[in-house]
C-alpha positions as CSV (number, residue, x, y, z in Angstrom):
1,M,2.0,65.8,13.2
2,R,2.8,62.8,15.2
3,P,0.1,61.0,17.2
4,R,-0.1,62.4,20.7
5,H,0.5,59.1,22.4
6,L,4.0,58.9,20.9
7,L,5.1,62.4,21.9
8,P,8.3,62.1,23.9
9,L,8.7,63.9,27.2
10,V,12.2,65.1,28.0
11,L,12.4,65.6,31.7
12,A,14.4,67.9,33.9
13,G,16.6,65.0,34.8
14,G,17.4,64.2,31.2
15,V,15.4,61.0,31.1
16,L,13.5,60.3,27.9
17,L,10.1,58.7,28.2
18,T,7.6,57.5,25.6
19,T,4.2,56.2,26.0
20,G,2.3,54.0,23.6
21,T,0.3,50.8,23.1
22,A,1.3,47.3,22.1
23,G,1.6,46.6,18.3
24,A,-1.6,45.5,16.6
25,T,-2.1,42.8,13.9
26,V,-4.9,44.6,12.3
27,A,-4.3,47.8,10.5
28,P,-6.0,50.7,12.4
29,P,-8.7,52.7,10.7
30,A,-7.7,55.8,8.8
31,P,-7.0,58.5,11.4
32,V,-9.2,61.5,11.7
33,A,-7.2,64.7,11.5
34,P,-7.1,66.1,15.1
35,A,-7.8,69.7,15.9
36,M,-4.5,71.6,15.7
37,V,-4.1,72.8,19.3
38,A,-0.6,74.3,20.1
39,T,1.0,72.7,23.1
40,A,4.1,73.3,25.2
41,R,6.3,70.9,27.0
42,V,7.2,72.4,30.4
43,V,8.5,71.5,33.8
44,V,6.2,72.7,36.6
45,Q,7.7,73.2,40.1
46,A,5.5,73.6,43.1
47,A,5.5,72.9,46.9
48,D,5.3,69.2,46.0
49,V,4.4,66.9,43.2
50,A,0.8,66.7,44.1
51,V,0.4,70.5,43.9
52,A,2.2,70.6,40.5
53,T,0.1,67.7,39.1
54,S,-3.1,69.5,40.2
55,A,-2.0,72.7,38.6
56,V,-1.2,71.0,35.3
57,R,-4.6,69.3,35.1
58,A,-6.3,72.5,36.0
59,V,-5.2,74.0,32.7
60,G,-6.0,70.9,30.7
61,G,-2.5,69.5,30.6
62,T,-1.1,66.0,30.8
63,V,1.5,65.0,33.5
64,G,4.5,63.0,32.5
65,R,7.5,62.1,34.7
66,E,7.6,63.2,38.4
67,V,10.7,64.7,39.9
68,P,10.0,64.6,43.7
69,L,13.4,66.0,44.7
70,I,12.4,69.4,43.5
71,G,8.6,69.0,43.8
72,A,8.2,69.1,40.0
73,V,6.5,67.3,37.1
74,A,7.2,67.3,33.4
75,A,4.0,68.0,31.5
76,E,2.5,68.9,28.2
77,V,0.0,71.8,28.4
78,P,-1.9,74.0,26.0
79,A,0.4,76.8,25.0
80,A,-2.3,79.3,25.7
81,G,-2.6,78.0,29.2
82,V,1.1,78.5,30.3
83,A,0.5,82.0,31.6
84,R,-2.5,80.9,33.6
85,L,-0.4,77.9,34.9
86,R,2.3,80.3,36.2
87,A,-0.3,82.4,38.0
88,L,-1.9,79.5,39.9
89,R,-1.4,79.5,43.7
90,G,1.3,77.1,44.8
91,V,3.1,77.1,41.5
92,R,6.7,78.2,42.0
93,A,8.1,77.9,38.5
94,V,7.1,76.9,35.0
95,T,10.1,76.4,32.6
96,P,10.4,75.0,29.1
97,D,11.3,71.4,29.2
98,G,14.4,70.2,27.6
99,Q,17.5,68.1,28.0
100,L,19.6,69.4,30.9
101,Q,23.3,69.8,30.5
102,P,24.8,69.2,34.0
103,L,28.3,69.9,32.7
104,R,27.2,73.5,32.0
105,Y,26.4,73.9,35.7
106,Q,29.5,72.1,36.8
107,E,31.6,74.4,34.6
108,S,30.0,77.7,35.6
109,L,29.0,77.1,39.2
110,G,30.6,73.9,40.3
111,Y,27.4,72.3,41.4
112,D,23.9,71.4,40.1
113,P,21.6,74.2,41.3
114,V,18.5,72.2,40.8
115,S,19.2,69.1,42.9
116,N,21.2,71.0,45.5
117,T,18.7,72.6,47.9
118,G,21.4,74.8,49.4
119,S,21.8,76.6,46.1
120,L,20.4,80.1,45.8
121,Y,18.5,78.9,42.7
122,A,16.7,76.2,44.8
123,I,16.2,78.6,47.7
124,A,14.7,81.3,45.4
125,G,12.4,78.6,44.1
126,M,11.4,77.3,47.6
127,T,10.7,80.7,49.0
128,G,8.7,82.0,46.0
129,A,11.3,84.5,44.7
130,H,11.2,83.1,41.2
131,Q,7.6,84.1,40.8
132,A,8.5,87.6,42.0
133,Y,11.2,87.9,39.3
134,R,8.7,86.9,36.6
135,S,6.4,89.7,37.9
136,G,9.3,92.2,37.6
137,I,10.0,92.2,41.4
138,T,13.8,92.0,41.7
139,G,14.7,94.4,44.5
140,K,15.3,97.4,42.2
141,G,15.2,100.7,44.0
142,V,15.7,99.2,47.5
143,D,19.0,99.5,49.4
144,V,20.1,96.8,51.9
145,A,22.7,97.8,54.5
146,L,25.0,94.9,55.5
147,I,26.9,95.5,58.8
148,D,29.4,92.7,58.8
149,T,33.0,91.8,58.0
150,G,33.2,93.7,54.7
151,V,32.6,92.6,51.1
152,A,35.3,91.2,48.8
153,P,35.2,92.3,45.1
154,V,34.7,88.8,43.7
155,A,32.7,87.8,40.7
156,G,29.0,87.9,41.6
157,L,29.5,91.1,43.6
158,T,31.1,93.3,41.1
159,S,28.3,93.9,38.7
160,G,27.4,97.4,39.9
161,N,25.0,97.0,42.9
162,V,27.5,97.1,45.8
163,V,28.6,100.4,47.3
164,N,30.8,101.1,50.3
165,G,29.6,102.8,53.4
166,P,32.1,103.6,56.2
167,D,34.7,101.1,57.3
168,L,34.5,101.2,61.1
169,S,36.7,98.2,61.6
170,F,40.3,98.0,62.9
171,D,41.3,97.3,59.3
172,S,40.3,100.8,58.2
173,Q,43.9,102.0,58.7
174,D,45.3,99.6,56.1
175,P,44.6,100.7,52.5
176,D,44.9,97.0,51.4
177,L,42.1,95.9,53.8
178,V,39.7,98.8,54.0
179,H,36.2,97.8,53.0
180,D,37.5,94.3,51.9
181,D,36.5,91.1,53.6
182,S,39.5,89.2,54.8
183,F,37.4,87.2,57.3
184,G,34.9,85.8,54.8
185,H,31.5,86.1,56.5
186,G,30.3,89.4,55.0
187,T,31.0,88.3,51.4
188,H,28.9,85.1,51.9
189,M,26.0,87.2,53.3
190,A,26.2,89.8,50.6
191,S,26.1,87.2,47.9
192,I,23.0,85.6,49.4
193,I,21.2,89.0,49.6
194,A,22.1,90.6,46.3
195,G,24.6,88.6,44.3
196,R,24.5,88.5,40.5
197,D,26.9,87.4,37.9
198,V,26.0,90.1,35.3
199,A,24.9,93.7,35.6
200,E,22.0,93.6,33.2
201,L,19.7,90.7,33.9
202,R,16.8,90.2,31.5
203,G,13.7,88.0,31.6
204,R,14.9,84.4,32.0
205,D,18.3,85.5,33.3
206,Y,16.8,85.8,36.8
207,V,16.1,82.0,36.8
208,D,19.1,81.0,34.7
209,R,20.6,77.9,36.3
210,T,24.0,78.5,34.8
211,R,24.5,81.9,36.6
212,F,24.6,82.9,40.2
213,V,21.7,85.0,41.3
214,G,21.0,86.1,44.9
215,M,17.6,86.7,46.5
216,A,17.2,90.3,45.5
217,P,19.6,90.7,42.5
218,D,18.7,94.2,41.6
219,A,18.8,95.6,45.2
220,R,21.8,97.7,46.0
221,L,23.9,96.5,48.9
222,V,25.6,99.1,51.2
223,N,28.7,97.6,52.7
224,V,29.3,98.8,56.3
225,K,32.3,97.0,57.7
226,V,32.8,96.7,61.4
227,A,35.0,93.6,61.9
228,A,38.7,93.1,61.1
229,S,40.4,90.4,59.2
230,D,40.5,88.2,62.3
231,G,36.8,88.8,63.0
232,A,37.5,91.2,65.9
233,T,35.0,94.0,66.7
234,D,33.3,95.6,69.7
235,V,29.7,96.3,70.4
236,S,30.5,100.1,70.3
237,Q,31.5,99.6,66.6
238,V,28.2,97.9,65.8
239,L,26.2,100.7,67.6
240,A,28.1,103.3,65.6
241,A,27.4,101.4,62.4
242,I,23.7,101.1,63.1
243,N,23.5,104.8,64.0
244,W,25.3,105.7,60.7
245,V,22.8,103.6,58.7
246,V,19.8,105.3,60.2
247,E,21.2,108.8,59.9
248,N,22.4,108.3,56.3
249,K,19.6,106.1,54.9
250,D,18.3,108.8,52.5
251,Q,21.6,110.6,51.8
252,D,23.4,110.7,48.4
253,G,20.6,109.0,46.6
254,M,20.3,106.0,48.9
255,N,17.1,104.3,50.0
256,I,18.1,102.0,52.8
257,R,15.0,100.1,53.7
258,V,16.6,96.8,55.0
259,L,19.4,96.3,57.5
260,N,20.9,92.8,57.9
261,L,22.6,91.8,61.1
262,S,23.8,88.2,60.9
263,Y,25.1,87.9,64.4
264,G,24.2,88.7,68.0
265,T,25.7,88.8,71.5
266,D,24.9,86.8,74.6
267,S,24.0,90.0,76.4
268,T,23.2,89.4,80.1
269,Q,20.7,92.2,80.5
270,D,17.1,92.7,79.5
271,Y,16.4,94.0,76.0
272,R,14.4,96.8,77.5
273,V,17.6,98.5,78.6
274,D,20.1,97.0,76.2
275,P,21.9,99.5,73.9
276,L,21.9,97.1,71.0
277,A,18.2,96.6,71.2
278,H,17.7,100.4,71.4
279,A,19.8,101.0,68.3
280,V,17.9,98.5,66.1
281,E,14.5,99.8,67.4
282,A,15.5,103.3,66.4
283,A,16.3,101.9,62.9
284,W,12.9,100.2,62.8
285,R,11.1,103.4,63.8
286,A,13.0,105.2,61.0
287,G,11.4,102.9,58.4
288,I,14.2,100.2,58.1
289,V,13.3,96.5,58.3
290,V,15.9,95.1,60.6
291,V,16.5,91.4,60.0
292,V,18.5,89.7,62.7
293,A,19.9,86.2,63.1
294,G,18.1,84.4,66.0
295,G,21.3,82.5,67.1
296,N,22.7,79.1,67.0
297,D,22.6,78.1,70.7
298,G,19.5,75.9,70.5
299,S,21.1,73.0,72.3
300,T,22.2,74.9,75.3
301,V,20.3,78.2,75.7
302,D,16.6,79.0,75.8
303,R,16.9,82.6,74.5
304,L,17.7,84.4,71.3
305,G,20.9,86.5,70.9
306,M,20.9,90.2,71.3
307,P,19.4,92.2,69.5
308,A,17.1,89.5,68.2
309,Q,15.5,89.5,71.7
310,S,13.8,92.8,70.8
311,P,10.2,92.1,69.6
312,R,10.4,95.0,67.2
313,V,12.9,93.4,64.8
314,L,12.4,90.5,62.4
315,A,14.2,87.6,64.1
316,V,15.0,84.7,61.8
317,G,15.7,81.0,62.6
318,A,17.2,78.3,60.3
319,Q,15.1,75.9,58.3
320,D,16.5,72.6,57.0
321,P,14.8,71.6,53.7
322,M,15.9,68.0,54.2
323,G,17.0,67.7,50.6
324,T,13.6,68.5,49.1
325,T,11.9,71.6,47.9
326,S,8.6,70.7,49.7
327,T,8.1,72.1,53.2
328,S,6.1,69.1,54.3
329,D,9.3,67.4,55.6
330,D,11.2,70.4,56.7
331,R,12.7,70.7,60.2
332,V,14.5,73.2,62.3
333,P,18.1,72.2,63.1
334,S,18.8,71.3,66.8
335,W,21.5,74.1,66.9
336,A,19.0,76.9,66.1
337,S,18.1,79.0,69.1
338,K,14.6,78.2,70.3
339,G,14.0,81.4,72.2
340,D,12.4,82.2,75.5
341,T,9.2,80.5,76.6
342,G,9.0,82.3,79.9
343,R,8.1,85.9,80.8
344,H,8.8,87.5,77.5
345,N,7.8,84.6,75.3
346,R,10.2,85.7,72.6
347,H,11.3,83.3,69.9
348,V,12.1,83.7,66.2
349,D,9.4,85.2,64.0
350,L,9.9,82.8,61.1
351,V,12.5,80.5,59.6
352,A,14.3,80.5,56.2
353,P,16.7,78.1,54.6
354,G,19.9,78.0,56.6
355,V,21.6,74.6,55.9
356,S,24.4,74.1,53.5
357,V,23.7,77.4,51.8
358,L,26.0,78.0,48.8
359,G,27.2,81.6,48.9
360,L,30.3,83.2,47.5
361,R,33.7,82.7,49.1
362,S,36.3,85.4,49.8
363,P,39.5,83.6,48.6
364,H,42.3,83.4,51.2
365,S,40.1,84.8,53.9
366,H,40.0,83.4,57.4
367,I,36.9,81.2,56.9
368,D,38.1,80.1,53.5
369,H,41.5,79.1,54.9
370,E,40.2,77.3,57.9
371,N,37.4,75.4,56.1
372,P,38.7,74.1,52.8
373,G,36.2,71.3,53.0
374,A,33.4,73.8,52.6
375,R,34.5,75.0,49.2
376,T,32.3,74.0,46.3
377,G,33.7,74.6,42.8
378,T,36.1,77.5,42.7
379,R,33.7,80.3,43.9
380,F,31.4,79.0,46.6
381,L,31.3,77.9,50.2
382,R,28.7,75.9,52.0
383,G,27.5,77.4,55.3
384,N,25.0,76.5,58.0
385,G,23.5,79.0,60.4
386,T,20.9,81.5,61.2
387,S,23.3,84.0,59.6
388,Q,22.5,82.6,56.2
389,A,18.8,82.4,57.0
390,A,18.7,86.1,57.9
391,A,20.4,87.0,54.7
392,V,17.8,85.0,52.7
393,T,15.1,86.9,54.6
394,S,16.7,90.3,54.0
395,G,16.6,89.6,50.3
396,A,12.9,88.7,50.5
397,A,12.2,91.9,52.5
398,A,13.8,93.9,49.7
399,L,11.6,92.2,47.1
400,Y,8.5,92.9,49.2
401,L,9.4,96.5,49.6
402,Q,9.9,97.0,45.9
403,A,6.4,95.7,45.4
404,Y,5.0,97.7,48.3
405,P,7.4,100.7,48.8
406,H,5.2,102.4,51.3
407,A,5.0,99.5,53.7
408,T,6.3,100.1,57.2
409,P,8.6,97.7,58.9
410,D,5.8,96.4,61.0
411,Q,3.6,95.8,57.9
412,V,6.5,93.9,56.2
413,K,7.0,91.8,59.2
414,R,3.3,91.1,59.5
415,A,3.0,90.2,55.8
416,L,5.9,87.7,55.9
417,M,4.8,86.1,59.1
418,Q,1.1,85.7,58.1
419,A,2.2,84.1,54.8
420,A,4.7,81.7,56.4
421,T,4.1,78.0,56.0
422,P,3.8,76.3,59.5
423,L,6.2,73.4,59.9
424,Q,5.7,70.2,61.9
425,V,7.8,71.4,64.8
426,P,6.9,73.4,67.9
427,M,6.3,77.2,67.4
428,V,9.1,78.0,69.8
429,Y,11.5,76.7,67.2
430,R,10.0,78.0,64.0
431,G,7.8,81.0,64.9
432,A,5.2,81.5,62.2
433,G,6.8,79.0,59.9
434,A,8.8,78.9,56.7
435,L,9.3,82.0,54.6
436,D,6.9,82.1,51.6
437,L,7.4,85.3,49.7
438,H,5.0,84.3,46.9
439,A,2.1,84.1,49.3
440,A,3.2,87.3,51.0
441,L,3.2,89.2,47.7
442,D,-0.4,88.2,47.1
443,N,-1.5,90.5,49.8
444,A,-1.0,94.3,50.2
445,P,0.3,95.6,53.5
446,V,-2.4,95.7,56.2
447,G,-2.7,96.6,59.8
448,P,-1.3,99.5,61.8
449,S,2.1,101.0,60.9
450,H,3.5,99.9,64.3
451,N,2.6,97.7,67.2
452,P,1.8,99.9,70.2
453,N,1.8,96.9,72.6
454,Q,5.5,96.2,72.3
455,I,7.6,97.6,75.1
456,P,10.5,99.5,73.6
457,S,14.1,99.5,74.8
458,A,15.2,102.6,76.7
459,G,18.9,101.8,75.8
460,T,20.1,103.1,79.1
461,G,21.7,99.8,80.2
462,S,25.3,98.8,80.2
463,L,27.6,98.6,77.2
464,E,29.7,96.0,79.0
465,L,26.7,93.8,79.8
466,S,25.6,94.1,76.2
467,R,28.9,92.6,75.1
468,G,28.1,89.5,77.1
469,S,31.2,87.3,76.6
470,A,32.2,89.0,73.4
471,H,35.3,91.0,74.1
472,V,38.1,92.1,71.9
473,V,41.6,92.0,73.3
474,D,45.0,93.5,72.5
475,E,48.3,91.7,73.1
476,D,51.3,94.1,73.4
477,D,54.9,93.4,72.5
478,D,55.5,91.9,76.0
479,G,52.7,89.4,75.6
480,V,50.4,91.1,78.0
481,T,46.8,90.8,77.0
482,R,44.3,93.5,77.9
483,G,40.6,93.3,77.0
484,L,38.3,96.2,76.2
485,V,35.9,96.1,79.1
486,G,33.6,98.5,81.0
487,E,31.7,101.5,79.7
488,R,34.2,102.5,77.1
489,D,34.2,102.5,73.3
490,I,37.1,101.4,71.1
491,F,38.9,104.7,71.7
492,G,38.7,104.4,75.4
493,K,36.0,107.1,75.4
494,R,33.4,106.9,78.2
495,F,30.1,105.6,76.9
496,D,27.2,107.4,78.6
497,A,24.3,105.2,77.7
498,S,21.6,107.7,78.7
499,S,23.1,110.5,76.5
500,W,23.7,108.2,73.7
501,A,20.2,106.7,73.8
502,A,18.7,110.2,73.7
503,A,20.8,111.2,70.7
504,T,19.9,107.9,69.0
505,T,16.2,108.6,69.5
506,R,16.4,112.0,67.9
507,G,18.8,110.8,65.2
508,G,21.8,112.8,66.1
509,T,24.7,110.5,67.2
510,W,26.9,111.3,64.2
511,T,28.5,114.8,63.7
512,G,30.4,114.7,60.5
513,G,32.8,111.8,61.0
514,S,32.6,111.8,64.8
515,W,30.7,109.4,67.0
516,N,30.7,109.5,70.8
517,G,33.1,112.4,70.8
518,S,35.9,110.8,68.7
519,D,36.7,111.0,65.0
520,W,35.8,107.6,63.5
521,T,35.8,108.5,59.8
522,G,36.3,111.4,57.4
523,T,33.4,113.5,56.1
524,D,34.0,112.9,52.4
525,W,31.7,109.9,51.8
526,G,29.8,110.2,48.6
527,G,28.2,106.8,48.1
528,S,30.7,105.9,45.3
529,S,30.8,102.5,43.8
530,W,33.1,99.6,44.2
531,A,36.2,101.1,42.7
532,G,35.7,104.6,44.1
533,R,37.1,106.2,47.2
534,T,34.8,106.1,50.1
535,W,35.0,107.7,53.5
536,T,38.4,109.2,53.0
537,G,40.0,111.5,55.5
538,R,41.0,110.9,59.0
539,T,41.0,107.3,60.3
540,W,42.3,105.7,63.5
541,T,45.9,106.2,62.6
542,G,47.6,107.7,65.6
543,R,44.6,107.3,67.9
544,T,45.5,105.6,71.1
545,W,43.9,103.6,73.9
546,T,45.7,103.4,77.2
547,G,48.8,104.7,75.4
548,R,49.0,102.2,72.6
549,T,47.9,102.5,69.0
550,W,45.1,100.1,68.0
551,T,45.5,98.4,64.7
552,G,43.7,95.4,63.1
553,R,46.9,93.3,63.2
554,T,47.1,93.1,67.0
555,W,43.6,92.0,67.9
556,T,43.4,88.3,68.9
557,G,41.5,86.1,71.3
558,D,37.8,86.1,71.9
559,S,36.1,88.1,69.2
560,W,33.5,87.4,66.6
561,D,35.3,84.2,65.6
562,G,35.2,83.0,69.2
563,R,32.4,81.5,71.3
564,T,30.2,84.5,71.1
565,W,28.3,86.0,68.2
566,T,25.2,84.0,67.1
567,G,26.2,81.4,69.6
568,G,29.2,80.1,67.7
569,N,31.0,82.5,65.5
570,W,30.5,84.8,62.5
571,S,30.1,81.8,60.3
572,G,27.1,80.4,62.1
573,V,27.2,76.9,63.4
574,A,29.5,75.4,60.7
575,W,31.1,75.7,57.4
576,Q,30.9,72.2,55.8
């Protein structure tokens, strides 16, 4: 056995260090055989280097090289103390030390997931998801509904945990586009929430830096498409989708406990009457944690988007890790909506990583085509926005719900907010602080199942005002553009907010494949997997609005890729 002072430490960065003393001219005395204590060389990652160092010393270990970028130290610890080290508060990861092979990451992912704080590997480490995986908490048994632009069947989303709900978009008439994501936003969100490169993850696979793993890799994602290939959609489609999720959350073996909405409108009416707010509050009362992007209008607007304005949902802002895994230097980007400091005092509830987040790209989609500079490797796009932050939080909520399946949405929200790490920025920007799932999982749900002091939305307001400036338009063959305005849904059917709100409250807005008196889908949905047929039957083919057939190919102009949803577009503030 070599003397301890000559033991090499191979660091996470691949740098070899040795420690020792200057050569002596006198032969040392014969060594006394040391006690044979098994040791392990590990890399310990925590909130910062100081926390990691303290943890190593607490188990009788010796600290070697520091790696401040990821809040880690290389160390030698008693082998018997590794399990205790992993359980210490503040420790985010303990991994065997060894020479890294950056080329493996470059070949498999196209980036180094350790040094890149926008990687899902780094984000899972920062938020405490890695510790959850080691405890067997991976999202298994929890379904997350994603109402978005669809999900493309790309590697990382084809390992068996994505199913198709209804396609309520204008693309649903085209068999080549149905359920798919030709815009690019939904695929990015889906990968952040529940992406995984292989179907059967085991042990260390969940923290394998050579594979892509989303926040809740064993959760099942339910793809509910509402936006067409150009991003076009209407608030009535979103309302129909939310109603569908609530009324089908337990059907066909599903267990929808989380709903992700990575967008919002600039509604001009109070949330207490807004239909969007009423719809998400109905989902909340039904036991679904509704996670909503706060918005990206921080520089110009002092309010959140709709439905994030409702105090009953979990509104999420963006956190900028500033290139490190420590929260001590984290900030909130200037573009993140700071909320209302006036009468309602409504701001985001917490923040999560939302800067340069590396999610999967949908090749040849609108976002992919328009933002080639955002591509990383062959599979990924970098995106900024509260959209990405909401997706991270939806994954965290799924993990929490696996650990505490009987928790109500209010209890989940309370647990995540109480465990959040305050940042050195005003509360109006960051809410309770940065998401810390590890701390949240330490505490079982507490408090009442709902907050009786929150004023609910009656939902009896205007559909048109709920749209704000977000309108879909149709350009006919003569070049005449007509927008969908007023109290009408996409079929031109009158929208009676009072009747709809009453039906939403009692959970009866869908009758077979009909919503608001029109056939939106067939009735043959069976929760089939990626390759199966879903929601077959009648679609919008032949349906007309003011005498013209609506198809996804004719919708242009201000839509979800305009100056509306989440204060910029579907993609958040920027793809870079």
